[in-house]
mmCIF file of the N, C-alpha and C atoms, coordinates in Angstrom:
data_MODEL
# 
_entry.id   MODEL 
# 
loop_
_atom_site.group_PDB 
_atom_site.id 
_atom_site.type_symbol 
_atom_site.label_atom_id 
_atom_site.label_alt_id 
_atom_site.label_comp_id 
_atom_site.label_asym_id 
_atom_site.label_entity_id 
_atom_site.label_seq_id 
_atom_site.pdbx_PDB_ins_code 
_atom_site.Cartn_x 
_atom_site.Cartn_y 
_atom_site.Cartn_z 
_atom_site.occupancy 
_atom_site.B_iso_or_equiv 
_atom_site.pdbx_formal_charge 
_atom_site.auth_seq_id 
_atom_site.auth_comp_id 
_atom_site.auth_asym_id 
_atom_site.auth_atom_id 
_atom_site.pdbx_PDB_model_num 
ATOM 1   N N  . UNK A 1 1  ? 55.157 50.380 -17.035 1.00 0.00 ? 1  UNK A N  1 
ATOM 2   C CA . UNK A 1 1  ? 55.100 49.313 -16.066 1.00 0.00 ? 1  UNK A CA 1 
ATOM 3   C C  . UNK A 1 1  ? 53.712 49.158 -15.461 1.00 0.00 ? 1  UNK A C  1 
ATOM 4   N N  . UNK A 1 2  ? 52.992 50.251 -15.278 1.00 0.00 ? 2  UNK A N  1 
ATOM 5   C CA . UNK A 1 2  ? 51.678 50.165 -14.665 1.00 0.00 ? 2  UNK A CA 1 
ATOM 6   C C  . UNK A 1 2  ? 50.735 49.397 -15.559 1.00 0.00 ? 2  UNK A C  1 
ATOM 7   N N  . UNK A 1 3  ? 49.908 48.550 -14.942 1.00 0.00 ? 3  UNK A N  1 
ATOM 8   C CA . UNK A 1 3  ? 48.956 47.766 -15.684 1.00 0.00 ? 3  UNK A CA 1 
ATOM 9   C C  . UNK A 1 3  ? 49.549 46.524 -16.334 1.00 0.00 ? 3  UNK A C  1 
ATOM 10  N N  . UNK A 1 4  ? 50.841 46.339 -16.211 1.00 0.00 ? 4  UNK A N  1 
ATOM 11  C CA . UNK A 1 4  ? 51.497 45.180 -16.803 1.00 0.00 ? 4  UNK A CA 1 
ATOM 12  C C  . UNK A 1 4  ? 51.219 43.951 -15.951 1.00 0.00 ? 4  UNK A C  1 
ATOM 13  N N  . UNK A 1 5  ? 50.815 42.866 -16.582 1.00 0.00 ? 5  UNK A N  1 
ATOM 14  C CA . UNK A 1 5  ? 50.561 41.629 -15.862 1.00 0.00 ? 5  UNK A CA 1 
ATOM 15  C C  . UNK A 1 5  ? 51.839 40.804 -15.847 1.00 0.00 ? 5  UNK A C  1 
ATOM 16  N N  . UNK A 1 6  ? 52.125 40.252 -14.684 1.00 0.00 ? 6  UNK A N  1 
ATOM 17  C CA . UNK A 1 6  ? 53.291 39.396 -14.534 1.00 0.00 ? 6  UNK A CA 1 
ATOM 18  C C  . UNK A 1 6  ? 52.839 37.964 -14.414 1.00 0.00 ? 6  UNK A C  1 
ATOM 19  N N  . UNK A 1 7  ? 53.525 37.104 -15.081 1.00 0.00 ? 7  UNK A N  1 
ATOM 20  C CA . UNK A 1 7  ? 53.211 35.685 -15.051 1.00 0.00 ? 7  UNK A CA 1 
ATOM 21  C C  . UNK A 1 7  ? 53.769 35.069 -13.773 1.00 0.00 ? 7  UNK A C  1 
ATOM 22  N N  . UNK A 1 8  ? 52.953 34.271 -13.117 1.00 0.00 ? 8  UNK A N  1 
ATOM 23  C CA . UNK A 1 8  ? 53.412 33.520 -11.950 1.00 0.00 ? 8  UNK A CA 1 
ATOM 24  C C  . UNK A 1 8  ? 53.991 32.214 -12.482 1.00 0.00 ? 8  UNK A C  1 
ATOM 25  N N  . UNK A 1 9  ? 55.286 32.057 -12.363 1.00 0.00 ? 9  UNK A N  1 
ATOM 26  C CA . UNK A 1 9  ? 55.958 30.877 -12.893 1.00 0.00 ? 9  UNK A CA 1 
ATOM 27  C C  . UNK A 1 9  ? 55.815 29.700 -11.936 1.00 0.00 ? 9  UNK A C  1 
ATOM 28  N N  . UNK A 1 10 ? 55.909 29.966 -10.653 1.00 0.00 ? 10 UNK A N  1 
ATOM 29  C CA . UNK A 1 10 ? 55.842 28.906 -9.657  1.00 0.00 ? 10 UNK A CA 1 
ATOM 30  C C  . UNK A 1 10 ? 54.608 29.096 -8.792  1.00 0.00 ? 10 UNK A C  1 
ATOM 31  N N  . UNK A 1 11 ? 53.447 28.673 -9.301  1.00 0.00 ? 11 UNK A N  1 
ATOM 32  C CA . UNK A 1 11 ? 52.189 28.940 -8.602  1.00 0.00 ? 11 UNK A CA 1 
ATOM 33  C C  . UNK A 1 11 ? 52.079 28.268 -7.241  1.00 0.00 ? 11 UNK A C  1 
ATOM 34  N N  . UNK A 1 12 ? 52.719 27.123 -7.047  1.00 0.00 ? 12 UNK A N  1 
ATOM 35  C CA . UNK A 1 12 ? 52.616 26.442 -5.752  1.00 0.00 ? 12 UNK A CA 1 
ATOM 36  C C  . UNK A 1 12 ? 53.286 27.267 -4.655  1.00 0.00 ? 12 UNK A C  1 
ATOM 37  N N  . UNK A 1 13 ? 54.405 27.883 -4.967  1.00 0.00 ? 13 UNK A N  1 
ATOM 38  C CA . UNK A 1 13 ? 55.091 28.731 -3.990  1.00 0.00 ? 13 UNK A CA 1 
ATOM 39  C C  . UNK A 1 13 ? 54.248 29.951 -3.666  1.00 0.00 ? 13 UNK A C  1 
ATOM 40  N N  . UNK A 1 14 ? 53.721 30.588 -4.686  1.00 0.00 ? 14 UNK A N  1 
ATOM 41  C CA . UNK A 1 14 ? 52.876 31.765 -4.485  1.00 0.00 ? 14 UNK A CA 1 
ATOM 42  C C  . UNK A 1 14 ? 51.612 31.386 -3.714  1.00 0.00 ? 14 UNK A C  1 
ATOM 43  N N  . UNK A 1 15 ? 51.008 30.239 -4.041  1.00 0.00 ? 15 UNK A N  1 
ATOM 44  C CA . UNK A 1 15 ? 49.794 29.778 -3.357  1.00 0.00 ? 15 UNK A CA 1 
ATOM 45  C C  . UNK A 1 15 ? 50.079 29.467 -1.896  1.00 0.00 ? 15 UNK A C  1 
ATOM 46  N N  . UNK A 1 16 ? 51.220 28.831 -1.612  1.00 0.00 ? 16 UNK A N  1 
ATOM 47  C CA . UNK A 1 16 ? 51.583 28.521 -0.230  1.00 0.00 ? 16 UNK A CA 1 
ATOM 48  C C  . UNK A 1 16 ? 51.726 29.797 0.584   1.00 0.00 ? 16 UNK A C  1 
ATOM 49  N N  . UNK A 1 17 ? 52.386 30.780 0.014   1.00 0.00 ? 17 UNK A N  1 
ATOM 50  C CA . UNK A 1 17 ? 52.561 32.053 0.719   1.00 0.00 ? 17 UNK A CA 1 
ATOM 51  C C  . UNK A 1 17 ? 51.208 32.707 1.001   1.00 0.00 ? 17 UNK A C  1 
ATOM 52  N N  . UNK A 1 18 ? 50.325 32.689 0.027   1.00 0.00 ? 18 UNK A N  1 
ATOM 53  C CA . UNK A 1 18 ? 48.995 33.297 0.194   1.00 0.00 ? 18 UNK A CA 1 
ATOM 54  C C  . UNK A 1 18 ? 48.176 32.532 1.233   1.00 0.00 ? 18 UNK A C  1 
ATOM 55  N N  . UNK A 1 19 ? 48.143 31.194 1.123   1.00 0.00 ? 19 UNK A N  1 
ATOM 56  C CA . UNK A 1 19 ? 47.362 30.361 2.043   1.00 0.00 ? 19 UNK A CA 1 
ATOM 57  C C  . UNK A 1 19 ? 47.840 30.492 3.488   1.00 0.00 ? 19 UNK A C  1 
ATOM 58  N N  . UNK A 1 20 ? 49.132 30.686 3.658   1.00 0.00 ? 20 UNK A N  1 
ATOM 59  C CA . UNK A 1 20 ? 49.708 30.793 5.002   1.00 0.00 ? 20 UNK A CA 1 
ATOM 60  C C  . UNK A 1 20 ? 49.876 32.237 5.455   1.00 0.00 ? 20 UNK A C  1 
ATOM 61  N N  . UNK A 1 21 ? 49.350 33.160 4.633   1.00 0.00 ? 21 UNK A N  1 
ATOM 62  C CA . UNK A 1 21 ? 49.413 34.588 4.937   1.00 0.00 ? 21 UNK A CA 1 
ATOM 63  C C  . UNK A 1 21 ? 50.842 35.041 5.238   1.00 0.00 ? 21 UNK A C  1 
ATOM 64  N N  . UNK A 1 22 ? 51.750 34.574 4.383   1.00 0.00 ? 22 UNK A N  1 
ATOM 65  C CA . UNK A 1 22 ? 53.170 34.925 4.482   1.00 0.00 ? 22 UNK A CA 1 
ATOM 66  C C  . UNK A 1 22 ? 53.463 35.945 3.385   1.00 0.00 ? 22 UNK A C  1 
ATOM 67  N N  . UNK A 1 23 ? 53.889 37.115 3.782   1.00 0.00 ? 23 UNK A N  1 
ATOM 68  C CA . UNK A 1 23 ? 54.230 38.155 2.817   1.00 0.00 ? 23 UNK A CA 1 
ATOM 69  C C  . UNK A 1 23 ? 55.586 37.859 2.184   1.00 0.00 ? 23 UNK A C  1 
ATOM 70  N N  . UNK A 1 24 ? 55.858 38.544 1.098   1.00 0.00 ? 24 UNK A N  1 
ATOM 71  C CA . UNK A 1 24 ? 57.162 38.428 0.454   1.00 0.00 ? 24 UNK A CA 1 
ATOM 72  C C  . UNK A 1 24 ? 58.255 38.823 1.448   1.00 0.00 ? 24 UNK A C  1 
ATOM 73  N N  . UNK A 1 25 ? 58.009 39.878 2.210   1.00 0.00 ? 25 UNK A N  1 
ATOM 74  C CA . UNK A 1 25 ? 58.972 40.336 3.203   1.00 0.00 ? 25 UNK A CA 1 
ATOM 75  C C  . UNK A 1 25 ? 59.220 39.257 4.267   1.00 0.00 ? 25 UNK A C  1 
ATOM 76  N N  . UNK A 1 26 ? 58.145 38.669 4.775   1.00 0.00 ? 26 UNK A N  1 
ATOM 77  C CA . UNK A 1 26 ? 58.284 37.630 5.798   1.00 0.00 ? 26 UNK A CA 1 
ATOM 78  C C  . UNK A 1 26 ? 59.015 36.409 5.252   1.00 0.00 ? 26 UNK A C  1 
ATOM 79  N N  . UNK A 1 27 ? 58.653 35.999 4.045   1.00 0.00 ? 27 UNK A N  1 
ATOM 80  C CA . UNK A 1 27 ? 59.295 34.817 3.472   1.00 0.00 ? 27 UNK A CA 1 
ATOM 81  C C  . UNK A 1 27 ? 60.762 35.093 3.179   1.00 0.00 ? 27 UNK A C  1 
ATOM 82  N N  . UNK A 1 28 ? 61.064 36.288 2.731   1.00 0.00 ? 28 UNK A N  1 
ATOM 83  C CA . UNK A 1 28 ? 62.456 36.657 2.518   1.00 0.00 ? 28 UNK A CA 1 
ATOM 84  C C  . UNK A 1 28 ? 63.261 36.577 3.795   1.00 0.00 ? 28 UNK A C  1 
ATOM 85  N N  . UNK A 1 29 ? 62.671 37.048 4.889   1.00 0.00 ? 29 UNK A N  1 
ATOM 86  C CA . UNK A 1 29 ? 63.335 36.970 6.192   1.00 0.00 ? 29 UNK A CA 1 
ATOM 87  C C  . UNK A 1 29 ? 63.538 35.516 6.607   1.00 0.00 ? 29 UNK A C  1 
ATOM 88  N N  . UNK A 1 30 ? 62.510 34.693 6.416   1.00 0.00 ? 30 UNK A N  1 
ATOM 89  C CA . UNK A 1 30 ? 62.602 33.273 6.764   1.00 0.00 ? 30 UNK A CA 1 
ATOM 90  C C  . UNK A 1 30 ? 63.710 32.580 5.980   1.00 0.00 ? 30 UNK A C  1 
ATOM 91  N N  . UNK A 1 31 ? 63.863 32.972 4.727   1.00 0.00 ? 31 UNK A N  1 
ATOM 92  C CA . UNK A 1 31 ? 64.831 32.335 3.843   1.00 0.00 ? 31 UNK A CA 1 
ATOM 93  C C  . UNK A 1 31 ? 66.196 33.018 3.875   1.00 0.00 ? 31 UNK A C  1 
ATOM 94  N N  . UNK A 1 32 ? 66.229 34.250 4.371   1.00 0.00 ? 32 UNK A N  1 
ATOM 95  C CA . UNK A 1 32 ? 67.483 34.983 4.444   1.00 0.00 ? 32 UNK A CA 1 
ATOM 96  C C  . UNK A 1 32 ? 67.868 35.644 3.131   1.00 0.00 ? 32 UNK A C  1 
ATOM 97  N N  . UNK A 1 33 ? 66.854 36.028 2.346   1.00 0.00 ? 33 UNK A N  1 
ATOM 98  C CA . UNK A 1 33 ? 67.099 36.712 1.075   1.00 0.00 ? 33 UNK A CA 1 
ATOM 99  C C  . UNK A 1 33 ? 66.222 37.957 0.999   1.00 0.00 ? 33 UNK A C  1 
ATOM 100 N N  . UNK A 1 34 ? 66.460 38.789 -0.008  1.00 0.00 ? 34 UNK A N  1 
ATOM 101 C CA . UNK A 1 34 ? 65.709 40.036 -0.145  1.00 0.00 ? 34 UNK A CA 1 
ATOM 102 C C  . UNK A 1 34 ? 64.309 39.796 -0.703  1.00 0.00 ? 34 UNK A C  1 
ATOM 103 N N  . UNK A 1 35 ? 63.469 40.796 -0.533  1.00 0.00 ? 35 UNK A N  1 
ATOM 104 C CA . UNK A 1 35 ? 62.117 40.766 -1.104  1.00 0.00 ? 35 UNK A CA 1 
ATOM 105 C C  . UNK A 1 35 ? 62.179 40.599 -2.615  1.00 0.00 ? 35 UNK A C  1 
ATOM 106 N N  . UNK A 1 36 ? 63.086 41.321 -3.247  1.00 0.00 ? 36 UNK A N  1 
ATOM 107 C CA . UNK A 1 36 ? 63.228 41.243 -4.704  1.00 0.00 ? 36 UNK A CA 1 
ATOM 108 C C  . UNK A 1 36 ? 63.592 39.838 -5.159  1.00 0.00 ? 36 UNK A C  1 
ATOM 109 N N  . UNK A 1 37 ? 64.383 39.151 -4.368  1.00 0.00 ? 37 UNK A N  1 
ATOM 110 C CA . UNK A 1 37 ? 64.775 37.789 -4.715  1.00 0.00 ? 37 UNK A CA 1 
ATOM 111 C C  . UNK A 1 37 ? 63.566 36.865 -4.661  1.00 0.00 ? 37 UNK A C  1 
ATOM 112 N N  . UNK A 1 38 ? 62.748 36.980 -3.613  1.00 0.00 ? 38 UNK A N  1 
ATOM 113 C CA . UNK A 1 38 ? 61.538 36.161 -3.505  1.00 0.00 ? 38 UNK A CA 1 
ATOM 114 C C  . UNK A 1 38 ? 60.615 36.459 -4.676  1.00 0.00 ? 38 UNK A C  1 
ATOM 115 N N  . UNK A 1 39 ? 60.413 37.720 -4.968  1.00 0.00 ? 39 UNK A N  1 
ATOM 116 C CA . UNK A 1 39 ? 59.586 38.126 -6.104  1.00 0.00 ? 39 UNK A CA 1 
ATOM 117 C C  . UNK A 1 39 ? 60.126 37.493 -7.390  1.00 0.00 ? 39 UNK A C  1 
ATOM 118 N N  . UNK A 1 40 ? 61.430 37.532 -7.547  1.00 0.00 ? 40 UNK A N  1 
ATOM 119 C CA . UNK A 1 40 ? 62.064 36.935 -8.722  1.00 0.00 ? 40 UNK A CA 1 
ATOM 120 C C  . UNK A 1 40 ? 61.851 35.438 -8.806  1.00 0.00 ? 40 UNK A C  1 
ATOM 121 N N  . UNK A 1 41 ? 61.877 34.738 -7.666  1.00 0.00 ? 41 UNK A N  1 
ATOM 122 C CA . UNK A 1 41 ? 61.619 33.301 -7.654  1.00 0.00 ? 41 UNK A CA 1 
ATOM 123 C C  . UNK A 1 41 ? 60.191 33.009 -8.118  1.00 0.00 ? 41 UNK A C  1 
ATOM 124 N N  . UNK A 1 42 ? 59.236 33.703 -7.520  1.00 0.00 ? 42 UNK A N  1 
ATOM 125 C CA . UNK A 1 42 ? 57.821 33.456 -7.826  1.00 0.00 ? 42 UNK A CA 1 
ATOM 126 C C  . UNK A 1 42 ? 57.516 33.722 -9.293  1.00 0.00 ? 42 UNK A C  1 
ATOM 127 N N  . UNK A 1 43 ? 58.111 34.766 -9.844  1.00 0.00 ? 43 UNK A N  1 
ATOM 128 C CA . UNK A 1 43 ? 57.813 35.164 -11.218 1.00 0.00 ? 43 UNK A CA 1 
ATOM 129 C C  . UNK A 1 43 ? 58.801 34.598 -12.247 1.00 0.00 ? 43 UNK A C  1 
ATOM 130 N N  . UNK A 1 44 ? 59.773 33.841 -11.782 1.00 0.00 ? 44 UNK A N  1 
ATOM 131 C CA . UNK A 1 44 ? 60.694 33.187 -12.698 1.00 0.00 ? 44 UNK A CA 1 
ATOM 132 C C  . UNK A 1 44 ? 61.800 34.062 -13.244 1.00 0.00 ? 44 UNK A C  1 
ATOM 133 N N  . UNK A 1 45 ? 62.031 35.216 -12.639 1.00 0.00 ? 45 UNK A N  1 
ATOM 134 C CA . UNK A 1 45 ? 63.118 36.090 -13.081 1.00 0.00 ? 45 UNK A CA 1 
ATOM 135 C C  . UNK A 1 45 ? 64.463 35.636 -12.533 1.00 0.00 ? 45 UNK A C  1 
ATOM 136 N N  . UNK A 1 46 ? 64.419 34.937 -11.408 1.00 0.00 ? 46 UNK A N  1 
ATOM 137 C CA . UNK A 1 46 ? 65.625 34.465 -10.735 1.00 0.00 ? 46 UNK A CA 1 
ATOM 138 C C  . UNK A 1 46 ? 65.467 32.971 -10.492 1.00 0.00 ? 46 UNK A C  1 
ATOM 139 N N  . UNK A 1 47 ? 66.476 32.205 -10.861 1.00 0.00 ? 47 UNK A N  1 
ATOM 140 C CA . UNK A 1 47 ? 66.442 30.777 -10.593 1.00 0.00 ? 47 UNK A CA 1 
ATOM 141 C C  . UNK A 1 47 ? 67.235 30.505 -9.319  1.00 0.00 ? 47 UNK A C  1 
ATOM 142 N N  . UNK A 1 48 ? 66.559 29.937 -8.317  1.00 0.00 ? 48 UNK A N  1 
ATOM 143 C CA . UNK A 1 48 ? 67.257 29.672 -7.064  1.00 0.00 ? 48 UNK A CA 1 
ATOM 144 C C  . UNK A 1 48 ? 68.245 28.520 -7.211  1.00 0.00 ? 48 UNK A C  1 
ATOM 145 N N  . UNK A 1 49 ? 69.288 28.583 -6.399  1.00 0.00 ? 49 UNK A N  1 
ATOM 146 C CA . UNK A 1 49 ? 70.254 27.491 -6.346  1.00 0.00 ? 49 UNK A CA 1 
ATOM 147 C C  . UNK A 1 49 ? 69.583 26.280 -5.712  1.00 0.00 ? 49 UNK A C  1 
ATOM 148 N N  . UNK A 1 50 ? 70.174 25.109 -5.905  1.00 0.00 ? 50 UNK A N  1 
ATOM 149 C CA . UNK A 1 50 ? 69.617 23.891 -5.342  1.00 0.00 ? 50 UNK A CA 1 
ATOM 150 C C  . UNK A 1 50 ? 69.516 23.987 -3.826  1.00 0.00 ? 50 UNK A C  1 
ATOM 151 N N  . UNK A 1 51 ? 70.521 24.538 -3.181  1.00 0.00 ? 51 UNK A N  1 
ATOM 152 C CA . UNK A 1 51 ? 70.481 24.670 -1.717  1.00 0.00 ? 51 UNK A CA 1 
ATOM 153 C C  . UNK A 1 51 ? 69.322 25.571 -1.278  1.00 0.00 ? 51 UNK A C  1 
ATOM 154 N N  . UNK A 1 52 ? 69.038 26.604 -2.056  1.00 0.00 ? 52 UNK A N  1 
ATOM 155 C CA . UNK A 1 52 ? 67.912 27.488 -1.758  1.00 0.00 ? 52 UNK A CA 1 
ATOM 156 C C  . UNK A 1 52 ? 66.601 26.757 -1.992  1.00 0.00 ? 52 UNK A C  1 
ATOM 157 N N  . UNK A 1 53 ? 66.529 25.961 -3.055  1.00 0.00 ? 53 UNK A N  1 
ATOM 158 C CA . UNK A 1 53 ? 65.323 25.173 -3.324  1.00 0.00 ? 53 UNK A CA 1 
ATOM 159 C C  . UNK A 1 53 ? 65.030 24.229 -2.165  1.00 0.00 ? 53 UNK A C  1 
ATOM 160 N N  . UNK A 1 54 ? 66.075 23.607 -1.652  1.00 0.00 ? 54 UNK A N  1 
ATOM 161 C CA . UNK A 1 54 ? 65.900 22.703 -0.504  1.00 0.00 ? 54 UNK A CA 1 
ATOM 162 C C  . UNK A 1 54 ? 65.415 23.467 0.719   1.00 0.00 ? 54 UNK A C  1 
ATOM 163 N N  . UNK A 1 55 ? 65.944 24.658 0.931   1.00 0.00 ? 55 UNK A N  1 
ATOM 164 C CA . UNK A 1 55 ? 65.513 25.471 2.075   1.00 0.00 ? 55 UNK A CA 1 
ATOM 165 C C  . UNK A 1 55 ? 64.047 25.882 1.916   1.00 0.00 ? 55 UNK A C  1 
ATOM 166 N N  . UNK A 1 56 ? 63.649 26.246 0.703   1.00 0.00 ? 56 UNK A N  1 
ATOM 167 C CA . UNK A 1 56 ? 62.249 26.605 0.449   1.00 0.00 ? 56 UNK A CA 1 
ATOM 168 C C  . UNK A 1 56 ? 61.351 25.405 0.704   1.00 0.00 ? 56 UNK A C  1 
ATOM 169 N N  . UNK A 1 57 ? 61.757 24.229 0.244   1.00 0.00 ? 57 UNK A N  1 
ATOM 170 C CA . UNK A 1 57 ? 60.967 23.014 0.457   1.00 0.00 ? 57 UNK A CA 1 
ATOM 171 C C  . UNK A 1 57 ? 60.838 22.708 1.949   1.00 0.00 ? 57 UNK A C  1 
ATOM 172 N N  . UNK A 1 58 ? 61.907 22.892 2.687   1.00 0.00 ? 58 UNK A N  1 
ATOM 173 C CA . UNK A 1 58 ? 61.879 22.630 4.131   1.00 0.00 ? 58 UNK A CA 1 
ATOM 174 C C  . UNK A 1 58 ? 60.918 23.598 4.831   1.00 0.00 ? 58 UNK A C  1 
ATOM 175 N N  . UNK A 1 59 ? 60.964 24.867 4.461   1.00 0.00 ? 59 UNK A N  1 
ATOM 176 C CA . UNK A 1 59 ? 60.092 25.871 5.071   1.00 0.00 ? 59 UNK A CA 1 
ATOM 177 C C  . UNK A 1 59 ? 58.632 25.605 4.733   1.00 0.00 ? 59 UNK A C  1 
ATOM 178 N N  . UNK A 1 60 ? 58.354 25.286 3.474   1.00 0.00 ? 60 UNK A N  1 
ATOM 179 C CA . UNK A 1 60 ? 56.966 25.147 3.019   1.00 0.00 ? 60 UNK A CA 1 
ATOM 180 C C  . UNK A 1 60 ? 56.375 23.763 3.269   1.00 0.00 ? 60 UNK A C  1 
ATOM 181 N N  . UNK A 1 61 ? 57.233 22.753 3.373   1.00 0.00 ? 61 UNK A N  1 
ATOM 182 C CA . UNK A 1 61 ? 56.749 21.384 3.510   1.00 0.00 ? 61 UNK A CA 1 
ATOM 183 C C  . UNK A 1 61 ? 56.323 20.773 2.187   1.00 0.00 ? 61 UNK A C  1 
ATOM 184 N N  . UNK A 1 62 ? 56.577 21.473 1.091   1.00 0.00 ? 62 UNK A N  1 
ATOM 185 C CA . UNK A 1 62 ? 56.253 20.977 -0.242  1.00 0.00 ? 62 UNK A CA 1 
ATOM 186 C C  . UNK A 1 62 ? 57.484 20.323 -0.857  1.00 0.00 ? 62 UNK A C  1 
ATOM 187 N N  . UNK A 1 63 ? 57.252 19.373 -1.748  1.00 0.00 ? 63 UNK A N  1 
ATOM 188 C CA . UNK A 1 63 ? 58.380 18.751 -2.443  1.00 0.00 ? 63 UNK A CA 1 
ATOM 189 C C  . UNK A 1 63 ? 58.936 19.723 -3.483  1.00 0.00 ? 63 UNK A C  1 
ATOM 190 N N  . UNK A 1 64 ? 60.135 19.453 -3.936  1.00 0.00 ? 64 UNK A N  1 
ATOM 191 C CA . UNK A 1 64 ? 60.728 20.283 -4.985  1.00 0.00 ? 64 UNK A CA 1 
ATOM 192 C C  . UNK A 1 64 ? 59.883 20.221 -6.254  1.00 0.00 ? 64 UNK A C  1 
ATOM 193 N N  . UNK A 1 65 ? 59.362 19.048 -6.570  1.00 0.00 ? 65 UNK A N  1 
ATOM 194 C CA . UNK A 1 65 ? 58.515 18.919 -7.759  1.00 0.00 ? 65 UNK A CA 1 
ATOM 195 C C  . UNK A 1 65 ? 57.256 19.791 -7.619  1.00 0.00 ? 65 UNK A C  1 
ATOM 196 N N  . UNK A 1 66 ? 56.638 19.761 -6.443  1.00 0.00 ? 66 UNK A N  1 
ATOM 197 C CA . UNK A 1 66 ? 55.435 20.582 -6.217  1.00 0.00 ? 66 UNK A CA 1 
ATOM 198 C C  . UNK A 1 66 ? 55.756 22.066 -6.311  1.00 0.00 ? 66 UNK A C  1 
ATOM 199 N N  . UNK A 1 67 ? 56.851 22.446 -5.694  1.00 0.00 ? 67 UNK A N  1 
ATOM 200 C CA . UNK A 1 67 ? 57.211 23.863 -5.621  1.00 0.00 ? 67 UNK A CA 1 
ATOM 201 C C  . UNK A 1 67 ? 57.532 24.473 -6.965  1.00 0.00 ? 67 UNK A C  1 
ATOM 202 N N  . UNK A 1 68 ? 58.296 23.772 -7.765  1.00 0.00 ? 68 UNK A N  1 
ATOM 203 C CA . UNK A 1 68 ? 58.838 24.387 -8.965  1.00 0.00 ? 68 UNK A CA 1 
ATOM 204 C C  . UNK A 1 68 ? 58.254 23.851 -10.258 1.00 0.00 ? 68 UNK A C  1 
ATOM 205 N N  . UNK A 1 69 ? 57.108 23.224 -10.154 1.00 0.00 ? 69 UNK A N  1 
ATOM 206 C CA . UNK A 1 69 ? 56.392 22.804 -11.354 1.00 0.00 ? 69 UNK A CA 1 
ATOM 207 C C  . UNK A 1 69 ? 55.740 24.033 -11.951 1.00 0.00 ? 69 UNK A C  1 
ATOM 208 N N  . UNK A 1 70 ? 56.045 24.286 -13.205 1.00 0.00 ? 70 UNK A N  1 
ATOM 209 C CA . UNK A 1 70 ? 55.437 25.446 -13.869 1.00 0.00 ? 70 UNK A CA 1 
ATOM 210 C C  . UNK A 1 70 ? 54.001 25.137 -14.220 1.00 0.00 ? 70 UNK A C  1 
ATOM 211 N N  . UNK A 1 71 ? 53.233 26.205 -14.416 1.00 0.00 ? 71 UNK A N  1 
ATOM 212 C CA . UNK A 1 71 ? 51.814 26.046 -14.771 1.00 0.00 ? 71 UNK A CA 1 
ATOM 213 C C  . UNK A 1 71 ? 51.662 25.218 -16.010 1.00 0.00 ? 71 UNK A C  1 
# 
């Protein structure tokens, strides 16, 4: 596992968190999900439900298209 590079599937979400200095832990708390779930969203291991996507869009102020557009 060490040295393994992980692909960022949803760069807009990851960029928003970085720009706003929001940690995975903080964003998980804001959204009401675990750190692992947020990590899974960013890296594409977990696909959020539509209701979760709407909640993420509301928190970030980004559209669903902006948030979940792959690289």
